[in-house]
Residue frames as qw, qx, qy, qz and C-alpha x, y, z in Angstrom:
[[0.495, -0.173, 0.541, 0.658, -13.50, 43.30, 23.52],
 [0.383, 0.619, -0.026, -0.685, -14.09, 45.61, 20.63],
 [0.854, 0.436, 0.247, -0.140, -15.04, 44.25, 17.22],
 [0.465, 0.801, -0.377, 0.005, -11.86, 45.38, 15.47],
 [0.219, -0.579, 0.769, -0.161, -9.57, 43.55, 17.95],
 [0.760, 0.046, 0.610, -0.218, -11.66, 40.38, 17.67],
 [0.769, 0.628, 0.037, -0.115, -11.52, 40.51, 13.84],
 [0.209, 0.778, -0.590, 0.053, -7.74, 40.99, 13.95],
 [0.445, -0.372, 0.792, -0.192, -7.27, 38.01, 16.27],
 [0.808, 0.279, 0.477, -0.206, -9.63, 35.79, 14.23],
 [0.642, 0.746, -0.152, -0.090, -7.98, 36.81, 10.95],
 [0.040, 0.706, -0.702, 0.085, -4.45, 36.19, 12.24],
 [0.599, -0.167, 0.756, -0.202, -5.46, 32.80, 13.65],
 [0.806, 0.488, 0.275, -0.189, -7.08, 31.95, 10.30],
 [0.447, 0.800, -0.400, -0.030, -3.93, 32.99, 8.46],
 [0.224, -0.546, 0.794, -0.145, -1.78, 30.88, 10.77],
 [0.739, 0.091, 0.631, -0.217, -4.08, 27.88, 10.31],
 [0.721, 0.672, -0.015, -0.165, -3.96, 28.38, 6.56],
 [0.217, 0.752, -0.621, 0.037, -0.16, 28.36, 6.65],
 [0.462, -0.323, 0.798, -0.213, -0.08, 25.30, 8.89],
 [0.800, 0.301, 0.468, -0.224, -2.51, 23.36, 6.66],
 [0.626, 0.741, -0.220, -0.108, -0.64, 24.27, 3.49],
 [0.013, 0.647, -0.756, 0.104, 2.67, 23.16, 5.03],
 [0.604, -0.101, 0.747, -0.259, 1.03, 19.97, 6.31],
 [0.801, 0.517, 0.183, -0.243, -0.44, 19.36, 2.84],
 [0.415, 0.756, -0.504, -0.044, 3.04, 19.70, 1.35],
 [0.253, -0.444, 0.839, -0.189, 4.45, 17.19, 3.83],
 [0.738, 0.172, 0.589, -0.281, 1.62, 14.73, 3.06],
 [0.697, 0.680, -0.105, -0.202, 2.16, 15.24, -0.68],
 [0.162, 0.685, -0.709, 0.037, 5.87, 14.53, -0.24],
 [0.469, -0.231, 0.813, -0.255, 5.12, 11.40, 1.81],
 [0.793, 0.383, 0.375, -0.291, 2.63, 10.10, -0.74],
 [0.593, 0.734, -0.313, -0.107, 5.01, 10.69, -3.63],
 [0.094, -0.597, 0.786, -0.132, 7.85, 9.13, -1.66],
 [0.663, -0.030, 0.702, -0.259, 5.79, 5.98, -1.00],
 [0.800, 0.548, 0.152, -0.195, 4.75, 5.61, -4.65],
 [0.379, 0.775, -0.506, -0.009, 8.34, 6.16, -5.80],
 [0.282, -0.480, 0.810, -0.183, 9.72, 3.64, -3.30],
 [0.795, 0.169, 0.529, -0.244, 7.19, 1.00, -4.29],
 [0.732, 0.672, -0.064, -0.091, 8.11, 1.43, -7.96],
 [0.149, 0.770, -0.613, 0.096, 11.83, 1.58, -7.18],
 [0.457, -0.338, 0.796, -0.209, 11.68, -1.63, -5.17],
 [0.790, 0.271, 0.501, -0.226, 9.39, -3.57, -7.52],
 [0.585, 0.745, -0.202, -0.249, 10.79, -2.61, -10.93],
 [0.096, 0.622, -0.775, -0.054, 14.22, -4.31, -10.52],
 [0.583, -0.073, 0.777, -0.225, 12.45, -7.55, -9.57],
 [0.289, 0.264, -0.637, -0.664, 11.08, -7.62, -13.15],
 [0.332, 0.248, 0.878, -0.241, 7.96, -9.53, -12.14],
 [0.230, 0.026, -0.520, -0.822, 5.88, -9.66, -15.28],
 [0.558, 0.158, 0.516, -0.631, 2.14, -9.95, -14.80],
 [0.209, 0.098, 0.907, 0.353, 0.64, -12.81, -16.81],
 [0.316, -0.127, -0.405, -0.848, -2.42, -12.35, -19.03],
 [0.756, -0.351, -0.373, -0.409, -4.39, -14.86, -16.92],
 [0.326, -0.586, 0.608, -0.425, -4.07, -15.88, -13.30],
 [0.274, 0.155, -0.947, -0.063, -5.00, -19.49, -14.05],
 [0.230, 0.197, 0.771, -0.559, -8.15, -19.50, -11.91],
 [0.064, -0.323, -0.755, -0.566, -11.19, -20.54, -13.94],
 [0.263, -0.715, -0.643, 0.081, -13.43, -19.23, -11.14],
 [0.298, -0.189, -0.114, 0.929, -11.83, -15.75, -11.08],
 [0.201, 0.763, 0.457, -0.411, -14.24, -12.83, -11.05],
 [0.527, 0.748, 0.280, 0.290, -14.63, -10.56, -14.08],
 [0.060, -0.982, 0.172, -0.053, -12.67, -7.72, -12.45],
 [0.626, -0.519, 0.529, 0.243, -9.74, -10.04, -11.68],
 [0.723, 0.304, 0.511, 0.353, -9.73, -11.39, -15.24],
 [0.312, 0.917, 0.140, 0.204, -9.90, -7.81, -16.58],
 [0.341, -0.876, 0.317, 0.127, -7.00, -6.73, -14.37],
 [0.673, -0.274, 0.593, 0.347, -4.75, -9.53, -15.61],
 [0.604, 0.563, 0.460, 0.326, -5.78, -8.95, -19.23],
 [0.122, 0.985, 0.044, 0.117, -5.17, -5.18, -18.95],
 [0.308, -0.835, 0.454, 0.048, -1.78, -5.67, -17.26],
 [0.966, 0.120, 0.183, 0.138, -0.58, -8.62, -19.35],
 [0.777, 0.274, 0.006, 0.566, 3.20, -8.65, -19.83],
 [0.039, -0.885, 0.109, -0.450, 3.59, -5.45, -17.79],
 [0.523, 0.117, -0.610, 0.584, 6.43, -5.27, -15.29],
 [0.458, -0.731, -0.502, 0.056, 4.98, -4.74, -11.80],
 [0.332, 0.313, -0.199, 0.867, 5.60, -1.22, -10.43],
 [0.365, -0.466, 0.033, -0.805, 2.56, -0.32, -8.30],
 [0.271, -0.152, 0.782, -0.541, 1.14, -1.46, -5.00],
 [0.757, 0.221, 0.191, -0.585, -2.16, -2.41, -6.64],
 [0.715, 0.424, -0.525, -0.182, -0.37, -4.63, -9.15],
 [0.144, 0.348, -0.856, 0.353, 1.55, -6.25, -6.29],
 [0.497, -0.023, 0.594, -0.632, -1.66, -6.91, -4.38],
 [0.817, 0.313, -0.052, -0.481, -3.49, -8.41, -7.33],
 [0.591, 0.440, -0.676, 0.002, -0.53, -10.62, -8.26],
 [0.024, -0.292, 0.826, -0.481, -0.02, -11.70, -4.63],
 [0.542, 0.067, 0.557, -0.626, -3.67, -12.44, -3.89],
 [0.788, 0.400, 0.158, -0.441, -4.95, -13.69, -7.23],
 [0.677, 0.530, -0.508, -0.053, -1.91, -15.34, -8.81],
 [0.219, 0.365, -0.822, 0.378, 0.41, -16.54, -6.05],
 [0.464, -0.110, 0.574, -0.665, -2.47, -16.97, -3.60],
 [0.851, 0.219, -0.079, -0.470, -4.48, -19.01, -6.11],
 [0.703, 0.377, -0.602, 0.035, -1.57, -21.34, -6.84],
 [0.066, 0.325, -0.779, 0.532, -0.59, -21.70, -3.18],
 [0.680, -0.131, 0.253, -0.676, -4.18, -22.58, -2.26],
 [0.910, 0.171, -0.312, -0.210, -3.62, -25.98, -3.93],
 [0.549, 0.336, -0.649, 0.405, -0.57, -26.62, -1.75],
 [0.625, -0.542, -0.506, 0.247, -0.22, -27.37, 1.96],
 [0.212, -0.970, 0.072, -0.096, 0.55, -24.58, 4.39],
 [0.336, 0.671, -0.592, 0.294, 4.20, -23.99, 5.19],
 [0.478, -0.444, 0.627, -0.425, 3.73, -25.59, 8.64],
 [0.920, 0.097, 0.298, -0.233, 2.17, -28.71, 7.15],
 [0.757, 0.592, -0.257, 0.101, 4.78, -28.95, 4.37],
 [0.051, 0.694, -0.624, 0.356, 7.58, -28.46, 6.89],
 [0.687, -0.287, 0.566, -0.354, 6.21, -31.21, 9.12],
 [0.933, 0.331, 0.095, -0.108, 5.89, -33.54, 6.13],
 [0.511, 0.714, -0.433, 0.203, 9.48, -32.73, 5.17],
 [0.244, -0.586, 0.679, -0.370, 10.78, -33.53, 8.67],
 [0.850, -0.057, 0.443, -0.281, 8.85, -36.82, 8.76],
 [0.862, 0.502, -0.072, 0.005, 10.16, -37.81, 5.30],
 [0.276, 0.731, -0.554, 0.288, 13.74, -36.86, 6.25],
 [0.514, -0.447, 0.630, -0.372, 13.44, -38.87, 9.48],
 [0.932, 0.150, 0.280, -0.175, 12.16, -41.93, 7.63],
 [0.708, 0.641, -0.264, 0.134, 14.98, -41.62, 5.09],
 [0.047, -0.711, 0.622, -0.325, 17.55, -41.31, 7.88],
 [0.736, -0.250, 0.559, -0.290, 16.30, -44.59, 9.31],
 [0.796, 0.198, 0.546, 0.171, 16.62, -46.34, 5.92],
 [0.019, 0.730, -0.268, -0.628, 18.96, -44.27, 3.68],
 [0.151, -0.188, 0.825, 0.512, 19.14, -46.84, 0.87],
 [0.359, 0.520, 0.761, -0.148, 15.36, -47.03, 0.34],
 [0.192, 0.158, 0.477, 0.843, 14.66, -45.52, -3.11],
 [0.184, -0.695, -0.617, -0.319, 10.99, -44.89, -2.35],
 [0.438, -0.761, -0.289, 0.381, 11.88, -42.95, 0.81],
 [0.405, -0.221, 0.235, 0.856, 14.51, -40.99, -1.12],
 [0.047, 0.423, 0.574, 0.700, 11.83, -39.93, -3.63],
 [0.334, -0.785, -0.517, -0.074, 9.39, -38.96, -0.89],
 [0.489, -0.605, -0.113, 0.618, 12.06, -36.96, 0.96],
 [0.306, 0.003, 0.370, 0.877, 13.08, -35.18, -2.24],
 [0.103, -0.588, -0.591, -0.543, 9.43, -34.35, -3.07],
 [0.436, -0.774, -0.423, 0.180, 8.73, -33.16, 0.49],
 [0.456, -0.428, 0.043, 0.779, 11.82, -30.92, 0.44],
 [0.162, 0.223, 0.483, 0.831, 10.79, -29.46, -2.92],
 [0.234, -0.715, -0.591, -0.291, 7.26, -28.79, -1.65],
 [0.456, -0.731, -0.283, 0.422, 8.44, -27.03, 1.50],
 [0.384, -0.223, 0.229, 0.866, 10.85, -24.90, -0.56],
 [0.035, 0.417, 0.575, 0.703, 8.14, -23.94, -3.06],
 [0.341, -0.777, -0.524, -0.076, 5.61, -23.09, -0.34],
 [0.488, -0.594, -0.138, 0.624, 8.20, -21.07, 1.59],
 [0.284, -0.049, 0.339, 0.896, 9.30, -19.08, -1.44],
 [0.088, -0.547, -0.617, -0.558, 5.70, -18.49, -2.54],
 [0.405, -0.789, -0.448, 0.113, 4.55, -17.34, 0.90],
 [0.469, -0.457, -0.005, 0.755, 7.65, -15.14, 1.31],
 [0.173, 0.148, 0.440, 0.869, 7.14, -13.46, -2.07],
 [0.221, -0.672, -0.612, -0.354, 3.43, -13.04, -1.40],
 [0.464, -0.721, -0.342, 0.385, 4.16, -11.43, 1.96],
 [0.382, -0.289, 0.157, 0.863, 6.72, -9.03, 0.46],
 [0.045, 0.342, 0.550, 0.761, 4.35, -8.03, -2.33],
 [0.328, -0.747, -0.561, -0.140, 1.53, -7.42, 0.13],
 [0.450, -0.591, -0.161, 0.650, 3.89, -5.20, 2.17],
 [0.227, 0.003, 0.368, 0.902, 4.55, -3.21, -1.02],
 [0.164, -0.585, -0.636, -0.475, 0.79, -2.93, -1.50],
 [0.422, -0.749, -0.445, 0.251, 0.30, -1.70, 2.07],
 [0.396, -0.403, 0.059, 0.823, 3.09, 0.88, 1.70],
 [0.094, 0.216, 0.526, 0.818, 1.62, 2.01, -1.62],
 [0.264, -0.689, -0.635, -0.230, -1.86, 2.28, -0.09],
 [0.418, -0.677, -0.276, 0.539, -0.52, 4.44, 2.74],
 [0.273, -0.163, 0.293, 0.902, 1.05, 6.67, 0.08],
 [0.069, -0.461, -0.638, -0.612, -2.28, 6.92, -1.76],
 [0.366, -0.755, -0.531, 0.117, -4.02, 7.86, 1.49],
 [0.406, -0.499, -0.048, 0.764, -1.37, 10.52, 2.15],
 [0.150, 0.131, 0.461, 0.865, -1.94, 12.02, -1.32],
 [0.235, -0.649, -0.618, -0.377, -5.73, 12.23, -0.75],
 [0.462, -0.707, -0.364, 0.393, -5.14, 13.70, 2.72],
 [0.364, -0.226, 0.134, 0.894, -2.84, 16.30, 1.15],
 [0.019, -0.412, -0.533, -0.739, -5.61, 17.42, -1.24],
 [0.405, -0.741, -0.529, -0.085, -8.06, 17.76, 1.65],
 [0.524, -0.558, -0.178, 0.619, -5.47, 19.63, 3.70],
 [0.264, 0.037, 0.301, 0.916, -4.63, 21.98, 0.84],
 [0.173, -0.592, -0.568, -0.545, -8.35, 22.67, 0.38],
 [0.494, -0.736, -0.417, 0.202, -8.72, 23.42, 4.10],
 [0.478, -0.344, 0.022, 0.808, -5.69, 25.69, 3.97],
 [0.115, 0.279, 0.439, 0.846, -7.13, 27.55, 0.98],
 [0.322, -0.718, -0.552, -0.275, -10.48, 28.00, 2.73],
 [0.525, -0.676, -0.257, 0.449, -8.78, 29.38, 5.86],
 [0.394, -0.100, 0.209, 0.889, -6.64, 31.66, 3.69],
 [0.050, -0.500, -0.507, -0.700, -9.73, 33.07, 1.95],
 [0.456, -0.757, -0.466, -0.031, -11.53, 33.51, 5.27],
 [0.543, -0.489, -0.115, 0.673, -8.48, 35.23, 6.79],
 [0.245, 0.108, 0.321, 0.908, -8.21, 37.60, 3.81],
 [0.234, -0.648, -0.531, -0.493, -11.93, 38.34, 4.06],
 [0.550, -0.685, -0.378, 0.294, -11.41, 39.02, 7.77],
 [0.437, -0.278, 0.056, 0.854, -8.62, 41.48, 7.06],
 [0.034, 0.357, 0.458, 0.813, -10.80, 43.16, 4.41],
 [0.390, -0.716, -0.551, -0.181, -13.62, 43.41, 6.95],
 [0.522, -0.445, -0.286, 0.669, -11.27, 45.16, 9.39],
 [0.198, 0.073, 0.197, 0.958, -11.27, 48.25, 7.16],
 [0.286, -0.437, -0.467, -0.713, -15.04, 48.54, 7.21],
 [0.521, -0.515, -0.662, 0.158, -15.82, 47.72, 10.82],
 [0.223, -0.874, -0.025, -0.430, -16.78, 50.45, 13.24],
 [0.406, 0.365, -0.623, 0.561, -13.93, 51.02, 15.70],
 [0.309, -0.317, 0.455, -0.773, -16.35, 51.61, 18.60],
 [0.833, -0.143, -0.278, -0.456, -18.48, 48.49, 18.21],
 [0.252, -0.430, 0.799, -0.336, -18.17, 45.92, 20.99],
 [0.712, -0.012, -0.619, -0.332, -18.87, 42.19, 20.94]]
């Protein structure tokens, strides 16, 4: 194969790769922006306001700083959702039984009350057990939903970074393809590789 044909083929392939990477970068950019927008769109109407302190006296300095910096801010990002879920809801739920344990306790208390419906003490225990299972369920459900928002937001962040890398790769291939086309003018038509 002569050198000029090889340079043409390599330059065209480089140009095609550049186009592909630039298009792929655009798709990744769109996906990343879509994810960030959806996280904000879904979280903002919930109007979850981040408190100034998560209530944990053993919280690390970065957790305390996060809550202080985001005090009274309405949650709109995946990172805010993750910090609130793990370090606020998670901290408070840690003092409570698991949903399975609370549910079992609730069934036992309801069964005991069914056997003696007029017993005031059993009525109180059943009411407390039902309240605990409801609180744990709601807390775990909200925590799970917020962590899903965090995961979706993180995937969006990864897509944005991947788009930058892809755009850079596309630009490099574009420059190399243009250099290849420029080299075509100077190459000897009779040289063989």
